[in-house]
N, C-alpha and C positions, 0 to 999 in steps of 0.2 A: 868530469863525471858528476852528474846530478843524482842524488838519491832522495827519494820522497816516499812517504807512507801516508796512507789515509785509512782511518778506522772509524766506521759508523756502526749503527745497529744492523745495517743491511750488508755492508761489505768490509773486508779487511784486505787492503792492497799495498804491495811493496813494488817499487819501481826503481830502476837504475837506467839512466840515459846518458849516452855520449853522442852529442849532436853531430860531431865530425868523426864518425866511426867508419866501419867497413860493411855494415848491414847485417851484423850478427844479431841473433835474437834467441831468447829463451822465454817462451810465453806459456803461461798456464792459467787460464781463467775458468776452466770447467765448461767452456762453451766452444766446442770444436770449430765451428765455422768462424767465430770471432778470433780464435787463436790463429787460424789460417790467414785472416785479413790483417791482423797485427804483424804477423811474420812477413807478409808481402809488403806492408808499410815500411818496416825496418829495412828489408832487403833493398827496396827501390829508392828509399831516401838516403841510404848509406848511414843511417843512424844505428848505433848499437843500443838495443833495447832488451832489458830483462824486466819482466812484469809477471807478478803472481797475484791472483785475485781469488779470494774465497768469498763468495757472495750467496745471497739467499735465493739460490736457483730453484728451490722448492716453490717459491712464489712465481718467478719468471726471470728472464735474463736482463730485464730493464735496468735494475739498480747496478748490476755489475758493469754493463756496457757503458752507461752514463758516467759512473764513477771512475772508470778507467780513462774515459775522455777528459774528465775534470783533472785527474792527476797527471796524465800525459801532457795536457795543455799547459798546466802549471809548470811542469818540468821544462817544456820547450821555452816558455816565457823566461824562466830563470836563466836558461842557457843563452838566449840571444839578445836580450835587452840589457843595457842600451845598445842599440844596433849600430854597428860601425864596420866599414870596409867590406860590405857585402852588396850583392845586387839589389836586394829588397823585394823586387817583384819577380814572380815566377808563374809560368803557365805550362800546361801540357795537355795533350790529347792522348789517351791510352785506349787502345783497341784490344778486345778479346773476342775473337771470332766475329760474330755479328754485332757486338756491342761496342760503342764508342762513348767515352765520357771525357768531358773537358773540365779542367781545373784551372782557375786563375786566382792568384792570391797576392796579397800585399802584407808584408811584415810591418804593419802600420802602427802597432800598439793600440789599435782601435778595433775592437771586436765586432764582427758582423758576419752573418752567414746568409748566402742565397743558395738554396738547395732546390733544384728542379730535376726531379727524377721520379719515375713511377716504376714499380716492380710488383710482382705477385706478392701476396701477403707473407708467404713463408719461403725460406730456403731450408729444406728439411724441417727442423723444429725451430729455426732462427727466424724471429719476427723482423721483416725487412724495414719496418719503421725505425728500428734501432740504429740503422746506418745513419739516418739524419740525426738522431739523438746523440750518437757518438760525436759526429762532426760539430754539432751545436755546442756541446760541452767543451770539446777541444778548442774550437775557435774562440769561444768566450773567455776561456781561461788562459789561452796563449796570447791573446791580443792580436789575432790575425783577422784580416778581412778576407773572407773565403767564399768563392763562388764555385759551385759544383753543378754541372749540367749534363744530363744524359742527352747525347746527340741522337743516338739510336740504339736499338737492342730489344730483344724479347726474352732472353734467358736471364733470370734474376741473379743467378750465381755469377754470370759473366758481367752483368751490370754492376753489382756490388763490388766485385774484385777490381774491375776497371776503375771504380770510384776511389778505392783505397790506393791503388797504384798511381792514378793521376795526381792525387794529393801528394803522394810521396815524391814523385818526380818534380812537381812544381815547387815543393818545399826545398828539395835539393838544389834546384836552380836558383831560387831566391836567396839561399844561403851561400851561393858560390862566392868565393873571396874575390874582391876587387879593391885593391889598395887605393885606387884613384877616387873612390866615392866618399871616403871619410864617413861622416854621418849622412846617409842618403836621404836628406830632406832639406828643403829650403828653409824650414823652421829652425834647423840646427840641432834638433833633438827628436828622438822617437822613443 
């Protein structure tokens, strides 16, 4: 179990993460749609996640969403590296009605994000640009090479939710135990 806190002038966040959990979550960020996405991420990755964020929502949701990505990414990094006896690579395509989103990732300890998705500007009051901001912060702080691509879709809620779920499934697959791999790199270290 990893426990992390982050306190700035903009946010105050506490997190507990069990990378090999059962998908349980307790999420409270003050941003309903984001809570829904983080709950889906925990459920489909099978990580146990407890996250509380008090942010400057009177400004907007940006600082809270980005800082949650920073903290969660750091907790994932602390949980998985040095990488050993896991698959390392993961991919998935998740569909939600008309939407389909693909995720491919490498637990490379080299941070990179490719994000190719277009949505309407808002889902309720949630700014959809924050989906990319969250995954940018998470990938950079987790040391994950992450590619997220919308294959099709018109409903922004479906696209965003499929994005979080596709990441969750790909991460779960990359973290699948494989005792034969040792350190899954020709370099001998990740």
